[in-house]
C-alpha positions as CSV (number, residue, x, y, z in Angstrom):
1,M,0.1,0.0,0.3
2,N,1.4,3.6,-0.7
3,L,2.6,4.9,2.3
4,I,1.1,8.3,2.0
5,I,-2.5,6.5,1.6
6,M,-1.6,4.1,4.6
7,L,-1.1,7.4,6.6
8,R,-3.8,9.2,5.5
9,K,-6.0,6.6,6.5
10,I,-4.5,6.2,10.0
11,I,-4.8,10.2,10.5
12,L,-8.4,9.7,9.7
13,F,-9.0,6.9,11.9
14,V,-7.3,8.8,14.7
15,L,-9.4,11.9,14.0
16,V,-12.5,10.0,13.9
17,F,-11.7,8.0,17.2
18,L,-10.7,11.3,19.2
19,L,-14.0,12.9,17.9
20,Y,-15.9,9.9,19.0
21,N,-14.2,9.8,22.8
22,N,-14.8,13.3,23.0
23,V,-18.6,12.8,22.4
24,S,-18.8,10.1,24.5
25,A,-17.0,12.2,27.2
26,Q,-19.3,15.4,27.0
27,E,-22.4,13.0,26.8
28,N,-21.1,11.1,29.7
29,E,-20.5,14.3,32.0
30,Y,-24.1,15.5,30.8
31,N,-25.9,12.3,31.9
32,L,-24.2,12.1,35.1
33,G,-24.9,15.6,35.5
34,L,-28.9,15.0,34.6
35,K,-29.0,12.3,36.9
36,L,-28.1,14.7,39.7
37,Y,-30.5,17.3,38.5
38,N,-33.1,15.1,38.5
39,Q,-32.4,14.2,42.2
40,K,-32.2,18.0,42.9
41,D,-28.6,17.9,43.8
42,F,-28.4,21.1,41.3
43,V,-24.7,22.0,43.0
44,G,-23.4,18.4,42.1
45,A,-25.2,18.4,38.8
46,I,-23.6,22.3,37.9
47,T,-20.3,20.4,38.4
48,Y,-21.0,18.0,35.6
49,F,-22.4,20.3,33.1
50,D,-19.3,22.6,33.8
51,Q,-17.2,19.7,32.4
52,A,-19.4,18.7,29.9
53,V,-19.2,22.5,28.2
54,K,-15.2,22.3,29.1
55,I,-14.8,19.6,26.7
56,D,-17.2,20.9,24.0
57,S,-18.0,24.7,24.6
58,T,-20.6,24.4,21.7
59,F,-22.6,21.7,23.5
60,S,-25.9,23.6,23.5
61,K,-27.8,20.9,25.7
62,A,-25.2,21.1,28.7
63,Y,-25.7,25.2,28.6
64,E,-29.4,24.9,28.8
65,I,-29.6,22.3,31.8
66,R,-26.9,24.1,33.8
67,A,-28.9,27.2,33.2
68,A,-32.1,25.1,34.6
69,A,-30.0,24.2,37.5
70,K,-28.9,27.7,38.3
71,Q,-32.4,28.9,37.8
72,Q,-33.3,26.5,40.8
73,Q,-30.7,27.9,42.9
74,K,-31.9,31.4,41.9
75,K,-28.9,32.5,40.6
76,Y,-30.9,34.3,37.8
77,K,-28.1,36.3,36.2
78,E,-25.8,33.3,35.8
79,A,-28.9,31.4,34.5
80,F,-29.6,34.2,31.9
81,A,-26.1,33.9,30.6
82,D,-26.3,30.2,29.9
83,Y,-29.9,30.2,28.4
84,S,-28.4,33.3,26.0
85,K,-25.3,31.0,25.1
86,A,-27.6,28.1,24.5
87,I,-29.7,30.4,22.2
88,Y,-26.5,31.6,20.3
89,L,-25.5,28.1,19.6
90,N,-29.2,26.5,18.8
91,P,-31.5,29.7,17.9
92,E,-34.0,27.2,16.7
93,N,-35.2,26.0,20.2
94,P,-38.2,28.0,21.5
95,R,-37.9,26.4,24.9
96,N,-34.4,28.3,25.8
97,Y,-36.1,31.8,24.7
98,S,-38.9,30.9,27.1
99,Q,-36.7,30.2,29.9
100,R,-35.0,33.3,29.4
101,A,-38.2,35.2,29.3
102,N,-38.9,33.6,32.5
103,I,-36.2,35.0,34.3
104,S,-36.3,38.4,32.8
105,Y,-40.0,38.3,34.3
106,I,-38.7,37.1,37.8
107,L,-36.1,40.2,37.7
108,E,-39.3,42.5,36.5
109,R,-37.7,43.1,33.1
110,Y,-40.8,42.7,31.5
111,K,-40.0,44.4,28.1
112,E,-37.2,42.0,27.7
113,S,-39.7,38.9,28.9
114,I,-42.0,40.1,26.1
115,A,-39.4,39.8,23.5
116,D,-38.3,36.5,24.6
117,Y,-41.6,35.2,24.6
118,S,-42.6,36.8,21.1
119,A,-39.2,35.0,20.0
120,S,-40.2,31.7,21.2
121,L,-44.0,32.4,19.8
122,K,-42.4,33.0,16.3
123,I,-41.1,29.1,16.2
124,D,-43.8,27.6,18.2
125,K,-47.0,29.5,17.6
126,N,-49.4,27.0,19.7
127,N,-47.6,27.3,22.8
128,E,-50.3,28.3,25.1
129,N,-48.0,28.7,28.1
130,D,-45.8,31.3,26.3
131,Y,-49.2,33.2,25.6
132,F,-50.2,33.3,28.9
133,N,-47.0,34.2,30.4
134,R,-46.4,36.9,27.9
135,G,-50.0,38.1,28.7
136,L,-48.8,38.5,32.4
137,A,-45.6,40.4,31.3
138,Y,-47.7,42.8,29.1
139,F,-49.8,43.3,32.2
140,F,-47.2,44.1,34.5
141,Y,-45.9,46.3,31.6
142,N,-49.4,48.0,32.0
143,D,-50.2,47.1,28.5
144,Y,-53.6,45.6,29.2
145,K,-54.9,45.3,25.4
146,N,-51.7,43.2,24.7
147,S,-52.5,41.2,27.8
148,F,-56.2,40.6,26.9
149,N,-55.2,39.2,23.5
150,D,-52.8,37.0,24.8
151,L,-54.8,35.4,27.5
152,D,-57.7,35.2,24.8
153,K,-55.0,33.2,22.7
154,A,-54.2,31.0,25.7
155,I,-57.5,29.9,26.3
156,A,-58.4,29.5,22.6
157,I,-55.5,26.9,22.4
158,N,-56.5,25.5,25.9
159,P,-60.2,26.2,26.8
160,K,-59.3,24.4,30.0
161,Y,-56.7,26.7,31.2
162,I,-57.7,27.6,34.3
163,E,-54.9,30.2,35.1
164,A,-55.4,32.0,32.1
165,Y,-59.5,32.8,33.2
166,L,-58.5,33.5,36.6
167,I,-55.7,36.1,35.5
168,R,-58.2,37.4,32.9
169,A,-61.1,37.7,35.4
170,N,-58.9,40.0,37.7
171,L,-57.9,42.0,34.9
172,K,-61.5,42.6,33.8
173,N,-62.5,43.3,37.7
174,N,-59.5,46.0,37.8
175,L,-60.9,47.4,34.6
176,K,-64.6,47.4,36.4
177,D,-65.9,44.9,34.0
178,R,-67.4,42.9,36.7
179,S,-69.6,41.0,34.7
180,G,-66.9,39.7,32.4
181,A,-64.9,38.8,35.3
182,I,-67.9,36.8,36.7
183,L,-68.2,35.1,33.2
184,D,-64.7,33.9,33.6
185,Y,-64.8,32.7,37.1
186,N,-68.3,30.6,36.0
187,S,-65.9,29.1,33.3
188,V,-63.5,28.1,35.9
189,L,-65.9,26.6,38.0
190,K,-67.2,24.7,34.9
191,I,-63.8,23.1,34.6
192,D,-63.3,22.6,38.3
193,A,-66.5,22.6,40.4
194,N,-64.5,22.6,43.7
195,H,-62.1,25.8,42.9
196,S,-62.3,27.6,46.3
197,F,-60.3,30.8,44.8
198,A,-63.1,31.0,42.0
199,Y,-66.0,31.0,44.2
200,F,-64.5,33.6,46.9
201,H,-63.3,35.8,44.3
202,R,-66.8,35.6,42.6
203,G,-68.3,36.2,45.9
204,L,-66.3,39.4,46.1
205,I,-67.3,40.7,42.9
206,K,-71.3,39.7,43.8
207,A,-70.8,41.8,47.0
208,L,-69.4,44.6,45.2
209,Q,-72.4,44.5,42.8
210,Q,-74.6,44.5,46.1
211,D,-75.8,40.8,45.3
212,Y,-75.2,39.8,49.0
213,Q,-77.3,36.6,48.8
214,N,-75.3,35.4,46.0
215,A,-72.3,36.5,47.5
216,I,-72.9,34.7,50.6
217,I,-73.5,31.6,48.7
218,D,-70.3,32.0,47.0
219,F,-68.4,32.4,50.4
220,T,-70.3,29.5,51.9
221,K,-69.1,27.3,49.2
222,T,-65.5,28.6,49.9
223,I,-65.5,27.9,53.7
224,A,-66.9,24.1,52.8
225,L,-63.7,23.9,50.5
226,D,-61.5,25.8,52.8
227,A,-62.5,25.9,56.2
228,N,-59.3,28.1,57.8
229,N,-60.1,30.8,55.3
230,G,-60.6,33.8,57.3
231,K,-61.3,36.1,55.0
232,A,-64.2,34.2,53.5
233,Y,-65.5,34.2,56.9
234,Y,-65.2,37.9,57.1
235,N,-67.0,38.5,54.0
236,R,-69.7,36.3,54.6
237,G,-70.3,38.0,57.9
238,L,-69.9,41.6,56.2
239,A,-72.5,40.5,53.9
240,K,-74.8,39.4,56.3
241,I,-74.6,42.5,58.1
242,K,-75.5,44.2,54.9
243,I,-78.6,42.5,54.5
244,K,-79.6,43.0,58.4
245,Q,-78.4,39.4,59.2
246,D,-76.4,38.2,62.0
247,G,-72.8,38.2,60.7
248,C,-70.9,38.6,64.0
249,P,-70.4,34.7,64.5
250,D,-68.6,34.5,61.0
251,V,-66.7,38.0,61.7
252,K,-65.5,36.4,65.2
253,K,-64.4,33.4,63.6
254,A,-62.4,35.3,61.0
255,V,-60.5,37.0,63.7
256,Q,-59.9,33.5,65.5
257,L,-58.5,32.2,62.2
258,G,-56.2,35.3,62.2
259,Y,-57.7,37.9,59.9
260,K,-57.3,41.0,61.9
261,D,-59.0,43.1,59.9
262,G,-62.2,41.9,61.3
263,L,-61.5,43.5,64.5
264,T,-62.7,46.7,63.4
265,L,-66.0,45.2,62.3
266,L,-66.4,43.4,65.4
267,K,-66.1,46.7,67.7
268,Q,-68.7,48.4,65.0
269,Y,-71.3,46.0,64.8
270,C,-70.7,43.3,67.4
271,K,-70.7,44.7,70.8
């Protein structure tokens, strides 16, 4: 065999073998780290992910999972940097945009958060969670129109998205659309008939509308589901007082449960 051809084959074999070993090494470190991550040993996991990217600085999966581990430790700036690196290496992965957006949201950098959710949605147009989360970011950015639009989209994709109904109900109530808010709470209760939060907040709106009898019904349902809800006792007692019923036992119970705002009502009506 020609010596030059033989040397080329040997060199090619050596290069392929070394490449294979490197891939195995980085994957091995990654898998060891992933095992610890799933056991919630984030410190140990990060040690392995560090080794994985040391072996291969273009290993995007390792940056992504290391970012998640740092996020669990609330090291948000470091996690943000790792997600940014993962995005640079693999810009077609929508999950990294979503996770980086979540960090910006936590840090109250809502404009950045909105931009990253939008980038994710360009890749995955039917991600209900991104619409929901971007809707929240718009809400805190005081852009209520776009907040509504995103919550509507989240619900259109997933008509059983309870959290989206709850946030939209809250937004409607803040904008004085109380009838619309009640409709959203009704939707929640059709999905989950034992959702105490929805009963309680629907009761609050009915009380604001001076529909005290139906407010009492909702507060009673709340208490049946959550017997230690002092606010529900307080508001049921207040609604009873408004219609000349004896609400004092409820107000006293609220105070016993630690709801100190009931003390003023006790002094005023329950002497």
